[in-house]
N, C-alpha and C positions, 0 to 999 in steps of 0.2 A: 755087766748088764745090769744090777739089781738098782745101782748107785746112777747109772743116767736112767733109769725108769721113776726112781724116786727124785730125779731132779726136774723133769716135765713134768710128772704129775703136783710137782709145788709151783712150776708156771702156769699150771691149766685150773691151780686153786688160786693164785694169785690175778688171772683173768677175771674169773666169776665174783671173786670175793670183791674189786677195783669196780667193778660194772653196780653191785649191791648196794655199795659202802657210797659210793657218787650219789645215787634215789636218794641211800637212806639220809644221810648226810643233809643235802639240801632242805628234804621236807622235816628233819630234825632243829634244823634252823629256823624255819618258819614257825615249828612250834614253840619250842622254846622261845622266841623273840628275841634272838643273838643270828651276826654274822655270820654262815657258814666256815667262814677260815677261820674265827674264833675254832669251832669245832674239831675243823682239820686240824690245826696248833695243837690241839690238847688231848682232846680223845684220840682220834685218829693218831697222834705222834706216837700216843701213849701205847696204844694198842698195836702200830705196827711197827715200833722199839722191840717188841717183845722179846722178839728171836735176838735182838742186840745184848740183853736184859739176861736171858736165856745163857746166851754163851759168854759173858759176862763172869755171871755169878757162880755156872760152871767151872771155867777156867781159872777163876780164884779162887774155891773151895778146893781142883785141883794143884795149886801152886804155881798155875802158871799165867799169871800176871799178865804175862806179852801180847796173847793173844788177845786177851778182853781188850787192852788197852788200844792194839791194832786193829781190833774188829772197829771201836768205836770212834777213832779217829778216820781210818779208813771208811768209813759210810758216811762220813761226812762229807769228806769229798767225793766220794760215788751219789749222792744224794744231789749234791750242786751240780757239778762237773758232767756227768754221766746223764741223772735222772729231766736236771733241767734242761742241758743241751738237746734235749730227747723233745722236748715239748713246744724247745725255741724253734726245731726243727718245720713245725707243724706252722706258729704264727708265733708275732710279739706276742707279751703279756702284760696285761694294765695290769700293777701292783696296786693292790688297794694300799691304800693311803694309813689304816687303822693296823694293820698287820705292819709295814713296813718303820711304822712309828716304834711301834710295842714291841716285835722280835726282832728284827733284826739290831737292834742295838747289842742284845742278849746272846744271838747269835755267833754275831764277833769277837764280846769279847768274852766267850765263855772255850773259846782254844788261845787264847792270848792268857785268856788264868790262868789255864792250865800247865802254859807254857812258863809262868810265872813260878809257877808250886812245883817245879819241874829245876826248877834253875841246881837244887841238891843234890839230883838223881834219884829222884825219886818221888812216890805220892803217896806219904803216909795217913794213919786213920784223923788225921789232923786234917790233912788238905783236905782228902777226900768231904771232911766235917763242914771245911769251908765251901768248898763246890755245890754242896746239898744248901747248904742255907743262899748262897745266889739263887738255885733253885725254886724254893720256897718262896723267895720273894719275890722272882716274874709270875709266880704261879700265884700269888697273892694279888697282883699288877692285873695277870686275866681275871680272876674273880670281880675287882672293883670294875675293870670295865664293863664284864659279863650285866654288872647291874645298871650300870647305867647305859647298855645298848636294850638291856629290857625296860626301861624306865621310856625310855624314845618310842619304842616299838609298844606300847600296849592299848594301844586303841587297833591293830591290826586284828581281821576279823579270826575264827577257831582254823586250825585245819584239820582239814577231813583224813580221814584213815590212820588213825595213829598208829593204830596196832601193824599194819604191814610195815608205817615210818622204821618204827621200832624191830619189829624184824626184819627188814632189808639194811637197816644200818651195822645192829647186831651179829645177821646172818654176814656182810663182805666183811667184817673186823673179824667172827672168828674162822673163814677161808682169807685171809689178809694173814692171821697168825698163822694157820695151818702152812698157810706157805712159804711163808719164810722160814719155819722150821725143817718143812723137806726141801728145801731148798740149800739150804745149811749144808741138813746131814749128806746131802746127794755129793754138793760142792765142794766140800770139806775134806771128805774119802778120796773123790777123784785127786785132788791137788795134793794131799798127803800123800797118796802114791806115786809122783812125781818129782818126790823127795823135797820138798819146797819147806824150807825153815817154817818154823811158828809164828815167829810176826809177821811173815811172808803170808803167811797162808791169810791170817786176820786181817792183814789191811788190804788186800785185793778179793782173794775170790771167797773165803766168806764175807767180809765188806758188801762186796756186791750180792752175794746169795742174799744177805737180810737186809738189802734196801730194795726186792725185786717187789715189794709189796706196796712201798711207796710208788717205785717206774708206774706198775701197774693202775693204781690209781693219780697219779700226777698223768697221766697219759689219756683214761677216762675223760676224767672231768676235765681238761681241757678240750676234748672233743663236742662235750654235754656242752660246753659253753659255760661251765662254773671256773673260772682259773683260779679263785680266791682259794678254793680249796687244794687246789695243788703248792702253788706257792705256802698255803699257811701250816701245809706237812710237811713243804721238805724243810722250814727253819724250825719248826717245830723239833720233828725228830734230830735235828743239831743241835736245837738247844737239850732234849731229852738224851742223846747221846754222851754228849759232855760233862754236862752237870750232872746229871739222874745215875746214869748207867755206872759211868766211869767212878763216879762216888762212891755207891752201895757197893760197886770189887773194891778198892780201895778200903774203904771199911771190911770188909772180911777178912781181904789180906792185903794188907799193905806192899803197892806197885816198888819192890826193886831188884835192881839189874839190869834194869832198862837199858837196850840197846839206845841208846840218843841219838847217837845218828839218823836214824830212819823216824826214831819218834819224831825231833825236828824238825825232817822231812815231810810226814804228817801233819802237822799243827803249822808249817809254813803255807804246806797247799791248800790245809784248811780256812787261813785267814784269808789267803788269796780269792778262792772261790768267795766265799760270803761276801767280801769284797764287791766282788762281781755280778749278785743278785741284784744290788743298790741301783732302783731305775733311775733314767733322768729326768731330766724337771719334766715331761709331760708326764710323768707318772707310769713309763712302757719301758720295758726289758725289749730290745731290739733283738733281732733274728743275727745280727751278728759277733753277739755276745756270747750266741751259743757254738760258734765254732770256735771261739776263744777260749770258751769254758772244756768243749771238749779235746781241743789239744792240749791245755791244762794237764786232764787228767792222763794222758799218755805219755805227760812227761812227766808226771805223777807214778806212772808205775814202772817208767823204765828209770827211776832214779830210785826207786823201791827196791828195785829187781836189783841195783847194780850196787845194794850191800851186801849178795849174795856170797 
């Protein structure tokens, strides 16, 4: 019963945190004179990826990299196939051109790069360093764009209520991070009690748990009319998961003895789901895409469980 209460508390914290963060992020973007999508793809993505980072570092230190990699790859699939499909259930999404141009190629490259580095059956410290360098290059590109955006918005009037904006953004992020930890703790314990193996737990239950903060934020941002926040967070989180979190875990403990078949499934579905986020010529991701994405997630779960 205790695990279920922890899980419910985490879901409540995710809902509260999502509401506070969306309000704070919009105000923060106006104050900093940058698009809200950039705030979502960086600061928000980093904060909401902290549960994955905690799971990854903890499992690496304990010598169980299967959970670390399974969680990272599974979260990437959940971020798009489940979260984006839920958002698309409300209506189609208009994808900001700058986010598609900046974040989409990197989000698509990340699982492909991971697959190439896994050809020898492991992710060594050198592999982790390569992934970390690619991540840093993306961060540098984001910083360069921020400087350009600030220059173009230089004449906007100052935003009032800065204290409330900061408190909303910080409070929202803290609630989202807390939600992720609570949900992972409760869901992981419940799943392990049913006898699932480590990689499957990481790739399914833990992945869903660590993605709940993103889900709450995406739904709320969609309802509030700030779609760029949700899409930016999804793509940014995938980049953080693949390039930042996996690289940190690999630098701590090289990932060896990985279940190649299961990892290939996670990477393959990860590439396909990211590819399906690319908007049409009109810059819109249609509602039909949501049905396809959710069907892909069901296929992913069935395939992963088939390896038990």
